[in-house]
N, C-alpha and C positions, 0 to 999 in steps of 0.2 A: 229476457225482459219481459215483466208482465203487461205491458204494451199490448204484447201482441194478441192476450186475451179480449182486449179492450176495442179494440180499432176494427170490428166487424161493422158498425154501423156507418162509415165513412170512405167510400172509394179512395180518397185521396191518403187519408191515412193507412189505408190498405196498401196501399203503394209503396207509402213510406215506410210504415213498417218493414214490408218483407224487402226492401233496399238496406236498410238496416239490419236487418236480421242475416243478409246473404252478406255482409261487410260490405258493403257500397256506401259510400258519404250521401249526404242528401244533395241535390240538383237543384239551382234554381231556386224557384219558389217555395220547394218543399223545404228547405232550412228553416226558414219563417214559420212556417207552419209544425214543424217537429218544435222549436222552441216553447210554441205554445202548446203544443200537447205535452210536452216534458214538463212543461211547469204546472199543467192542469193535475197529472198525474202523480208529481211529485207532492202534492199536497192532499192526496189521498189517504183515507186510513186503509187499513189494512183488515180484513178478514180472516180469520183460519176457516179453513173448510178441512172437517175432520170427515178423512174417510173411512168406510168401517170397511162393510159388504160389499159395497157398491166402487168398485174398484174400475173404472171408466169416465171419461169426459162427457162423451155423449149420454143425453137423458139423464142428468145429473141434476136432479132440483137443487140439491145445496151450492153446486156450484154454478149452477147458471141464476140461483139468486146473487148470491155473491158478486157475480161479473155483470149482470144487468141492474145492479144497483150501485154501481162504480166503485165497487171495492176492489183494492190489489189484492190479490190472494196469497194466502201460504198454507199450500196445501200440505197436510200432514195425515199418519197412518200410526194409531197408537195401537201396540200389542202388547195386548194384558188378560191372556189366557186364565187368569185366578179368576177374572169378573164376569166368565162367561157362563158361571151358573151351573143347571143340565144340561148344556150343551155342547161342550169341549169338543174340538174339534180333533177328527182321527189323522190317521197318515195321508189319506188321498187331499183331506181340504188342506192340508199343510203343505202339499206339493201345490197344489191351484193356489193357494195365497203366496207363494214365493214368488210362484210364475207372474200372477199378475200384479203384484207389487213391481216386479223386474220392468215387466212391461210400463204400468202407469207412470215410474220414474222415469222412461225413456221418453214417453210420450210429452212429460212436463218438459224434459230437458230439451226436447226439439223444440218447444215453443220457447225456451228462456225462462223457465220458470223452475226454481227448485224443491223439489216434493220431499220431505223430510220423514223420517221412519223412526219411532220410539217404543220401547218397551218400558212397561213398567204399570203401575195404577196410573189410570186415568186422569184422575183430579190433580194429583200431584205432578203429574206430566202437563196438564193445561196451565196449571197455576204456574211453573217453572215459564214454559213459553210465554206466558202473558208478564211477568217479572221481566224477562231477557228481552222482550219485544214491545216497549211501551205504544208503538201506534197502533196496535192490534185494538180495534174498537167492538171486533164481533165474532162472533162462533157460528158457523152453520153446520149442520151436518144432515144425514137421510136416517130416518126413523129406523129402528129394529123394532121387534115387537114378542121378545123374549120377556117374559112377565120379571126376570131380575135385571136386564137390560133398560124395559122403561121406568123401573123403581129407580136407578141408579143414573138415568138422562133426566127424570125427572128432579132429583135431587140437585144435579149439576146447572140445570136451567136456572133453578132460584138462587143458588150460589153465586152463579156469574151475574145473574142478573143483578142482585143484592151490591154490586160492586160497579155497578155501571155500565157494564158490558151488554151489548145485544146479542142476543141468544136466539136464536130458532133452528127448530128441525122440521124436515118435511116429509112426505109421504112419498116411498120408494119402494121398486120390489114389490108392487101390487100386483095381483092378477087381476 
């Protein structure tokens, strides 16, 4: 349940969500608060949080922005090696990627959120997700700084913004 990521601001909701995630029923006053909370999150729009090289929950500006601005999240990873330009992954990088994706999927599953992994062209994949998930109102990601990736990301921003989708990228992985 996405609510786990949104409940950090209020101790009552933290306790309630902990009970629900643990499989316990709300007790007493909690049931009323849960109904109010559920109504609130069921009206929320969804944001795609596109994970790329930043396969972590902590210190992730795109994820933080989506959650802090009140979006339900749809976390995704798109494997598109043909779009990597002059920086294709070697064997060790592919091994690291595999292990990191499995770890991230487990972290999301522990929080009741489904992490989706796709393979194929980025734009086509995002279009397909948007067509099949009409409640998506935004796409957020952390920037990469390779020239080919910068060009592609700029074109994606323009294309999706022209369709009324909020699109934002964030500084990440900077020293």
